[in-house]
LOVEX-538382 format. One line per 5 residues: their letters; for each residue x, y, z of N, C-alpha, C, CB. Coordinates in steps of 0.2 Angstrom, whole numbers, plus 5000, padded with zeros to 4 digits. Glycine has a CB too. Layout:
A> X/Y/Z/X/Y/Z/X/Y/Z/X/Y/Z  ...
// end
This chain:
MKTCI> 5328/6589/5086/5325/6592/5079/5328/6588/5074/5327/6599/5078  5324/6586/5069/5326/6581/5063/5331/6586/5059/5320/6578/5060  5336/6582/5056/5340/6585/5051/5341/6580/5045/5347/6588/5054  5340/6582/5039/5340/6577/5034/5348/6576/5033/5337/6581/5027  5349/6569/5032/5356/6567/5031/5358/6568/5024/5357/6559/5032
WCRQT> 5354/6570/5019/5356/6571/5013/5357/6579/5011/5351/6569/5008  5352/6583/5013/5353/6590/5011/5355/6594/5017/5346/6593/5008  5355/6591/5023/5356/6594/5030/5351/6600/5032/5363/6597/5029  5346/6600/5029/5340/6605/5031/5337/6602/5037/5336/6606/5025  5334/6606/5041/5331/6604/5048/5323/6605/5047/5333/6609/5053
EKETS> 5320/6603/5052/5313/6603/5052/5310/6611/5051/5310/6601/5058  5314/6615/5053/5313/6622/5052/5313/6625/5045/5317/6627/5056  5317/6621/5041/5318/6623/5034/5314/6618/5029/5325/6623/5032  5312/6612/5031/5309/6608/5026/5304/6603/5030/5314/6604/5022  5301/6599/5026/5296/6594/5029/5299/6587/5030/5289/6595/5026
FLTKA> 5296/6583/5035/5298/6576/5035/5291/6572/5037/5303/6575/5042  5287/6572/5032/5280/6569/5032/5280/6562/5030/5275/6574/5029  5284/6561/5024/5283/6554/5021/5288/6549/5024/5285/6555/5014  5287/6543/5024/5291/6538/5026/5297/6536/5021/5288/6531/5028  5303/6536/5023/5309/6535/5019/5311/6528/5020/5314/6540/5020
HTFPQ> 5309/6523/5016/5312/6516/5017/5319/6516/5014/5307/6512/5013  5323/6513/5018/5330/6512/5017/5331/6508/5010/5334/6510/5022  5328/6502/5011/5327/6498/5005/5321/6499/5002/5328/6490/5006  5320/6499/4995/5313/6500/4992/5308/6495/4994/5314/6500/4984  5302/6498/4996/5297/6493/4998/5295/6488/4992/5290/6497/4999
SLGGN> 5296/6490/4986/5295/6485/4981/5300/6479/4981/5295/6488/4974  5305/6480/4985/5310/6475/4986/5309/6471/4992/5318/6478/4986  5305/6473/4996/5303/6470/5003/5306/6474/5009/5306/6463/5003  5308/6480/5007/5311/6484/5013/5306/6487/5017/5315/6490/5010  5307/6486/5024/5302/6488/5029/5305/6494/5034/5300/6483/5033
NICEN> 5312/6494/5034/5315/6499/5038/5314/6506/5036/5323/6497/5039  5314/6511/5041/5313/6518/5039/5318/6522/5042/5306/6520/5042  5321/6527/5038/5326/6531/5041/5322/6538/5042/5331/6533/5036  5322/6540/5049/5318/6546/5051/5321/6552/5048/5317/6546/5058  5327/6553/5047/5330/6559/5045/5332/6560/5038/5337/6559/5049
VCDRC> 5327/6559/5034/5327/6560/5027/5321/6564/5025/5327/6553/5022  5322/6570/5023/5316/6575/5021/5312/6573/5015/5319/6582/5020  5306/6576/5015/5302/6574/5009/5305/6575/5002/5295/6577/5010  5308/6580/5002/5311/6582/4995/5317/6577/4993/5314/6589/4995  5321/6575/4998/5326/6570/4996/5323/6563/4995/5331/6570/5002
NSFFG> 5318/6562/4999/5315/6555/4998/5312/6555/4992/5310/6554/5004  5309/6560/4989/5305/6560/4983/5311/6560/4977/5301/6566/4982  5316/6563/4978/5322/6563/4973/5324/6555/4972/5328/6567/4975  5325/6551/4977/5327/6545/4976/5322/6540/4973/5330/6542/4983  5316/6542/4974/5311/6537/4971/5308/6539/4964/5305/6537/4976
NRQSD> 5310/6545/4962/5307/6548/4955/5312/6548/4950/5304/6555/4956  5310/6547/4944/5314/6548/4938/5317/6555/4937/5310/6546/4932  5323/6555/4935/5326/6561/4934/5326/6563/4926/5334/6561/4936  5327/6569/4924/5326/6571/4917/5330/6567/4912/5328/6578/4916  5336/6564/4914/5340/6561/4909/5342/6554/4912/5347/6564/4908
APSSE> 5339/6551/4917/5340/6545/4920/5335/6542/4924/5347/6545/4924  5334/6535/4925/5329/6533/4929/5332/6534/4937/5328/6525/4928  5327/6534/4941/5329/6535/4948/5334/6529/4951/5323/6536/4953  5338/6531/4955/5343/6526/4958/5339/6520/4962/5348/6529/4963  5333/6522/4965/5329/6517/4968/5326/6512/4964/5324/6521/4973
IVLKE> 5323/6515/4958/5320/6511/4953/5325/6506/4950/5317/6515/4947  5331/6508/4949/5336/6503/4946/5338/6498/4951/5343/6507/4944  5339/6500/4957/5341/6496/4963/5336/6490/4963/5342/6499/4969  5329/6492/4964/5324/6487/4964/5323/6483/4958/5317/6490/4966  5325/6486/4952/5324/6482/4946/5329/6476/4946/5325/6486/4940
LLNIS> 5336/6478/4947/5341/6473/4946/5341/6468/4952/5348/6476/4946  5340/6470/4958/5340/6466/4964/5334/6461/4964/5340/6470/4970  5328/6464/4961/5322/6459/4961/5323/6454/4956/5316/6464/4959  5327/6455/4951/5328/6449/4947/5332/6444/4950/5333/6451/4940  5337/6445/4954/5341/6441/4958/5336/6437/4964/5347/6444/4962
KFYLL> 5332/6442/4967/5328/6439/4972/5323/6434/4969/5324/6445/4975  5319/6435/4964/5314/6431/4961/5318/6425/4958/5310/6434/4957  5324/6426/4955/5328/6420/4953/5329/6415/4958/5334/6422/4950  5331/6417/4964/5332/6413/4970/5326/6410/4972/5336/6417/4975  5321/6414/4973/5314/6411/4976/5311/6406/4971/5309/6417/4977
NQTNS> 5312/6407/4964/5310/6402/4960/5314/6396/4960/5310/6405/4952  5320/6396/4961/5324/6390/4961/5322/6386/4967/5332/6392/4962  5320/6389/4973/5318/6385/4979/5311/6385/4979/5321/6389/4985  5307/6386/4974/5300/6386/4974/5297/6389/4980/5298/6378/4974  5299/6395/4982/5296/6398/4988/5294/6405/4987/5302/6398/4993
VPKNQ> 5292/6407/4981/5289/6413/4979/5282/6414/4983/5288/6414/4971  5282/6419/4987/5275/6421/4990/5270/6422/4985/5276/6426/4995  5264/6420/4987/5258/6420/4982/5256/6427/4981/5252/6416/4985  5258/6432/4986/5256/6439/4985/5261/6443/4982/5254/6441/4992  5267/6440/4980/5272/6444/4977/5273/6443/4970/5278/6443/4981
RFKSE> 5273/6448/4966/5275/6447/4959/5280/6453/4957/5268/6448/4955  5283/6452/4952/5288/6457/4949/5287/6458/4942/5296/6454/4951  5285/6464/4940/5285/6466/4933/5290/6471/4932/5277/6469/4932  5294/6469/4927/5300/6473/4926/5299/6479/4921/5306/6469/4923  5302/6485/4922/5302/6490/4918/5306/6489/4912/5303/6497/4921
YFNIN> 5312/6486/4913/5318/6486/4908/5319/6479/4905/5324/6489/4911  5316/6474/4908/5318/6467/4905/5312/6463/4904/5322/6464/4911  5313/6459/4898/5308/6454/4897/5310/6447/4901/5307/6452/4889  5306/6445/4905/5308/6439/4909/5304/6433/4908/5308/6441/4916  5307/6427/4907/5304/6421/4906/5306/6417/4912/5305/6418/4899
WDEYR> 5303/6416/4917/5305/6412/4923/5305/6405/4922/5301/6414/4929  5301/6402/4917/5301/6395/4916/5307/6393/4913/5295/6393/4911  5310/6397/4909/5316/6396/4905/5322/6399/4908/5316/6397/4898  5321/6403/4913/5326/6408/4916/5330/6412/4911/5331/6404/4920  5326/6415/4906/5329/6419/4901/5327/6426/4902/5326/6416/4894
IRMKP> 5332/6430/4903/5331/6437/4904/5334/6442/4899/5333/6439/4911  5331/6446/4896/5333/6450/4890/5331/6457/4892/5331/6448/4883  5335/6462/4890/5333/6469/4891/5328/6471/4885/5339/6474/4891  5323/6474/4887/5318/6476/4882/5321/6480/4876/5312/6480/4885  5319/6479/4870/5323/6482/4864/5323/6489/4864/5319/6480/4858
RYSIK> 5318/6493/4867/5319/6500/4867/5324/6503/4871/5312/6503/4869  5326/6498/4876/5332/6500/4881/5339/6497/4878/5330/6498/4888  5338/6491/4875/5345/6488/4873/5348/6492/4868/5343/6481/4871  5344/6496/4864/5347/6499/4858/5349/6507/4860/5343/6499/4852  5347/6508/4866/5348/6515/4869/5355/6516/4870/5344/6517/4875
KGFQL> 5359/6520/4867/5366/6521/4868/5368/6523/4875/5369/6527/4863  5372/6520/4878/5375/6521/4885/5370/6519/4890/5376/6528/4885  5365/6516/4889/5360/6514/4894/5362/6510/4899/5353/6511/4891  5366/6504/4897/5369/6500/4902/5374/6504/4907/5373/6494/4899  5377/6508/4904/5382/6512/4908/5378/6517/4913/5387/6516/4904
KLGRQ> 5373/6520/4911/5369/6524/4915/5365/6520/4921/5363/6528/4911  5363/6514/4919/5360/6510/4924/5365/6508/4929/5357/6503/4921  5371/6506/4927/5376/6505/4932/5378/6510/4937/5383/6503/4928  5378/6516/4934/5379/6522/4939/5374/6523/4944/5380/6529/4934  5367/6523/4941/5362/6524/4946/5361/6518/4951/5355/6524/4941
FRKGV> 5363/6512/4949/5363/6507/4954/5368/6508/4959/5365/6500/4950  5374/6510/4957/5379/6512/4962/5377/6517/4967/5386/6514/4959  5373/6522/4965/5371/6527/4969/5365/6524/4974/5368/6533/4965  5362/6520/4971/5357/6516/4976/5360/6512/4981/5352/6512/4971  5365/6509/4980/5369/6505/4985/5371/6509/4990/5374/6501/4982
FKVFL> 5374/6515/4988/5377/6520/4993/5371/6523/4997/5381/6526/4990  5365/6524/4994/5359/6527/4997/5357/6523/5003/5354/6528/4992  5357/6516/5001/5354/6511/5007/5359/6512/5013/5354/6504/5004  5366/6511/5011/5371/6511/5016/5370/6518/5021/5378/6511/5013  5370/6524/5018/5370/6529/5022/5363/6530/5027/5370/6536/5018
EERER> 5358/6528/5024/5351/6528/5027/5351/6523/5033/5345/6528/5023  5354/6517/5031/5354/6512/5037/5359/6514/5042/5356/6505/5034  5365/6517/5040/5370/6520/5045/5366/6525/5050/5376/6523/5041  5362/6529/5047/5359/6534/5051/5354/6530/5056/5355/6539/5047  5350/6526/5053/5345/6522/5057/5348/6518/5063/5341/6517/5052
QRQDA> 5354/6515/5061/5357/6511/5066/5362/6514/5071/5360/6505/5063  5366/6519/5068/5371/6522/5072/5370/6529/5073/5378/6521/5068  5366/6532/5069/5364/6540/5070/5370/6544/5069/5361/6541/5077  5375/6542/5065/5380/6546/5063/5382/6548/5056/5387/6543/5066  5376/6548/5052/5377/6548/5045/5379/6556/5043/5371/6546/5041
LNNRY> 5378/6560/5047/5379/6567/5046/5387/6569/5047/5376/6572/5050  5391/6564/5049/5398/6565/5049/5401/6567/5042/5401/6558/5052  5405/6571/5043/5408/6574/5036/5412/6569/5032/5413/6580/5038  5414/6563/5035/5417/6558/5031/5413/6555/5026/5420/6553/5036  5406/6556/5027/5402/6553/5022/5399/6559/5017/5396/6551/5025
NFIRE> 5403/6564/5017/5401/6570/5012/5401/6567/5005/5405/6576/5013  5406/6563/5003/5407/6561/4996/5401/6556/4994/5413/6557/4995  5398/6553/4999/5392/6549/4997/5386/6553/4996/5390/6544/5003  5385/6559/5000/5380/6563/4999/5381/6567/4992/5380/6569/5004  5387/6569/4990/5388/6572/4984/5386/6568/4978/5395/6575/4984
FARYD> 5388/6561/4979/5387/6556/4973/5380/6554/4973/5392/6550/4974  5377/6551/4978/5371/6548/4978/5365/6553/4977/5370/6544/4984  5366/6559/4980/5360/6564/4980/5361/6569/4975/5360/6567/4987  5367/6571/4974/5368/6577/4969/5372/6575/4963/5372/6582/4973  5374/6569/4962/5377/6566/4956/5383/6569/4954/5372/6568/4950
MGDYP> 5387/6571/4960/5394/6574/4959/5399/6568/4960/5395/6579/4964  5404/6568/4955/5409/6563/4956/5407/6556/4954/5412/6563/4963  5411/6551/4955/5409/6544/4954/5413/6540/4959/5410/6542/4947  5410/6535/4962/5413/6531/4967/5412/6524/4966/5412/6533/4974  5416/6519/4967/5415/6512/4965/5411/6508/4970/5422/6509/4965
VYIQI> 5407/6503/4967/5404/6498/4971/5407/6492/4968/5396/6499/4971  5408/6487/4973/5411/6481/4971/5407/6475/4973/5418/6480/4973  5407/6469/4969/5404/6463/4972/5410/6458/4973/5399/6460/4967  5409/6454/4978/5414/6449/4979/5412/6443/4975/5414/6447/4987  5417/6440/4971/5416/6435/4967/5417/6428/4971/5421/6435/4961
PKLKA> 5411/6424/4972/5412/6419/4976/5417/6414/4974/5405/6415/4976  5420/6411/4980/5426/6406/4979/5423/6400/4976/5430/6406/4985  5417/6398/4979/5414/6392/4977/5408/6393/4973/5412/6388/4984  5406/6388/4969/5400/6388/4965/5394/6387/4970/5400/6383/4959  5393/6392/4974/5387/6392/4979/5384/6399/4980/5389/6388/4986
IFFSQ> 5378/6399/4982/5375/6406/4983/5373/6406/4990/5369/6407/4978  5376/6410/4994/5374/6410/5002/5369/6416/5003/5381/6412/5006  5363/6413/5005/5358/6418/5007/5353/6415/5012/5354/6420/5000  5350/6420/5015/5344/6418/5020/5338/6420/5017/5345/6422/5027  5333/6416/5017/5327/6417/5014/5323/6423/5017/5322/6411/5014
LDILE> 5324/6424/5024/5321/6430/5027/5324/6436/5024/5322/6429/5035  5331/6436/5023/5334/6442/5021/5333/6443/5013/5342/6442/5021  5331/6438/5010/5328/6439/5003/5322/6442/5003/5328/6432/4999  5317/6440/5007/5311/6443/5007/5310/6450/5010/5306/6439/5011  5315/6451/5015/5315/6458/5019/5322/6460/5020/5312/6457/5026
PQIRF> 5325/6463/5014/5333/6464/5014/5334/6469/5020/5335/6467/5008  5340/6468/5023/5343/6473/5028/5350/6472/5028/5339/6471/5035  5353/6477/5031/5361/6477/5032/5362/6477/5040/5364/6482/5028  5368/6475/5042/5369/6475/5049/5376/6478/5050/5369/6468/5052  5377/6482/5055/5383/6485/5057/5385/6481/5064/5382/6493/5059
TEFSD> 5391/6478/5063/5393/6474/5068/5400/6475/5070/5393/6466/5066  5403/6472/5075/5410/6473/5077/5414/6471/5071/5412/6468/5083  5413/6466/5068/5417/6464/5062/5417/6470/5057/5414/6458/5059  5411/6473/5055/5411/6478/5050/5414/6484/5053/5403/6480/5049  5415/6485/5060/5418/6491/5062/5426/6490/5061/5417/6492/5070
VQDEE> 5428/6484/5062/5435/6482/5061/5437/6483/5054/5437/6475/5063  5433/6481/5049/5434/6482/5042/5434/6490/5040/5429/6479/5038  5430/6493/5043/5430/6501/5042/5436/6504/5045/5423/6504/5046  5438/6502/5050/5444/6505/5053/5450/6503/5049/5445/6502/5061  5451/6497/5047/5457/6495/5044/5457/6496/5036/5458/6487/5045
FRIFS> 5452/6496/5033/5452/6497/5026/5447/6502/5023/5449/6490/5023  5443/6505/5028/5438/6510/5026/5433/6507/5020/5442/6516/5023  5430/6502/5022/5425/6499/5018/5420/6496/5022/5428/6493/5013  5414/6495/5019/5408/6491/5022/5406/6486/5017/5403/6496/5024  5404/6480/5019/5402/6475/5015/5395/6473/5018/5406/6469/5014
YQVCG> 5390/6472/5013/5384/6469/5015/5381/6464/5010/5379/6474/5017  5377/6459/5012/5374/6454/5008/5367/6456/5007/5375/6447/5011  5365/6455/5000/5358/6456/4999/5356/6453/4992/5356/6464/4998  5351/6449/4992/5348/6445/4987/5354/6441/4984/5346/6450/4981  5358/6438/4988/5363/6433/4985/5370/6436/4983/5360/6429/4980
HTFVI> 5370/6443/4984/5376/6446/4982/5379/6449/4988/5375/6452/4976  5386/6450/4988/5390/6453/4993/5393/6460/4990/5395/6449/4996  5390/6465/4992/5393/6472/4990/5398/6474/4995/5387/6477/4989  5403/6478/4992/5408/6481/4995/5409/6488/4993/5415/6477/4995  5408/6493/4998/5408/6500/4996/5413/6504/5000/5401/6503/4997
PTSIL> 5416/6509/4998/5421/6513/5002/5417/6517/5007/5425/6517/4997  5420/6518/5013/5418/6523/5017/5422/6529/5018/5417/6519/5024  5427/6529/5014/5431/6535/5013/5433/6537/5006/5438/6534/5017  5433/6543/5005/5435/6546/4998/5442/6543/4996/5434/6553/4998  5446/6541/5000/5453/6540/4998/5454/6532/4997/5457/6542/5004
FKDLL> 5448/6528/4998/5449/6521/4998/5452/6518/4992/5442/6518/4999  5450/6520/4986/5452/6517/4980/5460/6519/4978/5448/6520/4974  5462/6525/4980/5469/6527/4979/5474/6524/4984/5469/6534/4979  5471/6523/4990/5476/6521/4996/5475/6514/4999/5475/6526/5001  5469/6512/4999/5468/6506/5002/5465/6500/4998/5463/6507/5008
LEKFK> 5463/6501/4992/5460/6496/4988/5465/6490/4987/5459/6498/4981  5471/6491/4985/5476/6485/4984/5477/6481/4991/5482/6488/4981  5478/6485/4996/5479/6482/5003/5473/6477/5004/5480/6487/5008  5467/6480/5003/5461/6476/5004/5460/6470/5000/5454/6480/5004  5462/6471/4993/5462/6465/4989/5466/6459/4991/5464/6467/4982
KSLFH> 5472/6461/4993/5477/6456/4996/5474/6452/5002/5484/6459/4997  5472/6456/5006/5469/6453/5012/5463/6449/5011/5466/6459/5017  5459/6451/5006/5453/6447/5004/5455/6440/5001/5448/6451/4999  5460/6441/4997/5463/6435/4993/5465/6430/4998/5469/6437/4988  5468/6432/5003/5471/6427/5008/5466/6425/5014/5478/6430/5011
SNDPF> 5460/6428/5013/5456/6427/5019/5452/6421/5019/5451/6433/5019  5451/6417/5013/5447/6411/5012/5440/6413/5014/5449/6406/5017  5438/6419/5013/5431/6421/5014/5426/6417/5009/5430/6429/5013  5421/6414/5012/5416/6410/5008/5412/6414/5003/5412/6406/5012  5411/6421/5005/5407/6425/5001/5411/6428/4995/5405/6431/5005
GTQLK> 5418/6426/4995/5422/6428/4989/5429/6431/4991/5419/6433/4985  5434/6429/4987/5441/6431/4989/5443/6436/4983/5445/6425/4989  5439/6438/4979/5441/6443/4973/5435/6448/4973/5442/6440/4967  5437/6454/4970/5432/6459/4969/5431/6460/4962/5435/6466/4972  5425/6462/4960/5423/6464/4953/5419/6471/4954/5418/6459/4950
EIVYA> 5422/6476/4950/5419/6483/4951/5412/6483/4946/5424/6488/4949  5407/6486/4949/5401/6487/4945/5401/6493/4941/5395/6486/4949  5402/6493/4934/5402/6498/4930/5396/6499/4926/5408/6498/4925  5394/6493/4922/5388/6492/4919/5383/6488/4923/5390/6489/4912  5377/6489/4921/5372/6485/4925/5373/6478/4925/5365/6487/4922
EDLDY> 5375/6475/4919/5376/6468/4918/5382/6465/4922/5377/6466/4911  5386/6470/4925/5392/6468/4929/5389/6464/4936/5396/6473/4931  5383/6466/4937/5380/6463/4944/5379/6455/4943/5374/6466/4945  5379/6453/4937/5377/6445/4936/5371/6444/4940/5384/6441/4939  5366/6447/4939/5360/6446/4943/5356/6439/4942/5355/6452/4941
TFRYM> 5358/6435/4937/5356/6428/4937/5361/6423/4939/5353/6427/4930  5367/6426/4942/5372/6421/4944/5374/6416/4939/5369/6417/4950  5377/6419/4934/5379/6415/4928/5385/6411/4930/5381/6420/4922  5389/6414/4935/5395/6410/4937/5394/6403/4939/5399/6415/4942  5388/6402/4941/5386/6395/4944/5387/6390/4938/5379/6395/4947
NDP> 5386/6392/4932/5387/6388/4926/5393/6388/4922/5381/6389/4921  5398/6392/4925/5405/6393/4922/5408/6386/4923/5409/6399/4924  5413/6384/4918/5416/6378/4918/5422/6379/4924/5420/6376/4912
// end
C-alpha cells in the first residue's frame, strides 16, 4: 500500500493519481516518486498565498544556470526554451536582472531563497524514496516539516569551487538527477550531510536536525583539507542571489 512520504497518508486516505516528478519537468526531470500523494504533489507545484511555490523557484534559478551553460557550449536543444517569471534575461549579453515588479518587492529575495532551499530538500527526500525506499524514516521529519509545512528553517549550502572551473555533465544538465552511492553513505554516517551536483552547482544539505549545531564545523575542516575539486569551502544560501546562478566567481580576480 502506498504511503505519502510527506503527509504519511495511505491509499485508503488519499489519492495517488498524478505523477510526482522529483525534479521539475520544466528543468528536464524525468524521475517519478510513486509515494507522493496528489495533494502534496499539487502543493509543491502551485503558488502559495504569500509565496511562489518551491518547485517554481527551483526551476527558475536552476534553469538560468542550465541555459547559461548550454549557451556557453552552443548546445541548447532546439525544442527547449526558458521563459522566466522573475527575471529579464538577455542571453546575447549574458545580462540577467530581476523584473522591476519583483526587485522592489520588500523581502522578495529572502523569500525566494527560503523557497529554493525547500525545493532542494524536496528533491532529496523524493529521490531518497525512489532509490532507497526509506524516506519515511523519522530522521527525515525535519525535512517534512520544513519543505511541506513551512515549519522551522534549515540550511542549504553550495560548495565554492577551488578552481575557476565549472564541472558538469551535459546529460545531467539536460536531465538532472542525484545519486546515492557508497561515498554518500560514508558522508552521511560521518557528517550527516548529503551533497549532489545539478546545473553546475554542488549542493550540501543536512540529513540530521543536529548537523548545524554539532557537525558543521567538523565538516568544514574536513572539506578544507580534502582538496575536493567541487569546492573546499561552503556558502550558505539565504537570499536567491547567493546561488550565483550565472557563475560570477569565474570572473573574479
